[in-house]
C-alpha positions in Angstrom: 107.9 114.3 115.8 109.9 111.8 113.9 111.9 109.2 115.8 115.3 109.3 114.1 116.4 106.2 116.0 113.8 104.0 114.2 115.3 102.0 111.3 113.7 100.5 108.2 115.4 98.1 106.0 115.7 99.2 102.3 117.0 97.0 99.6 119.8 98.5 97.5 121.1 97.0 94.3 124.5 95.3 94.7 126.2 97.5 92.1 124.9 100.7 93.8 126.0 99.5 97.2 129.5 98.7 95.9 129.8 102.2 94.3 128.6 103.9 97.5 131.0 101.9 99.6 133.8 102.9 97.2 133.0 106.6 97.2 132.4 106.8 101.0 135.3 104.5 101.9 133.1 103.1 104.7 132.4 99.6 105.8 128.8 98.1 105.7 128.1 99.0 109.3 128.4 102.8 108.6 127.1 102.8 105.0 123.5 103.6 106.3 124.7 107.1 107.4 125.8 107.9 103.8 122.6 106.4 102.3 120.5 108.4 104.7 122.3 111.6 103.8 121.9 110.9 100.0 118.2 110.3 100.6 117.7 113.4 102.7 119.5 115.5 100.0 117.3 114.1 97.2 114.1 114.4 99.2 114.8 118.1 99.7 114.0 118.6 96.1 110.3 117.6 96.0 109.9 118.3 92.2 112.8 116.0 91.5 111.4 113.2 93.6 108.0 113.5 92.0 109.6 113.3 88.6 111.5 110.2 89.6 108.3 108.6 90.8 106.5 109.4 87.6 109.3 108.0 85.5 109.6 104.8 87.5 105.9 103.9 87.3 105.4 100.9 85.2 102.0 100.4 83.4 
């Protein structure tokens, strides 16, 4: 069972953070909820995630 209270720090580029704040109209203390929802939505599509990982690998 996953402990949903446990938090991990993830770095987000400043420009993406700014866009997310603008779209969500939230302050920094609540932005993690939107970021988690975006990640959950993306992770629901395993094929898309695998494609992103392949594309981002640098040789």
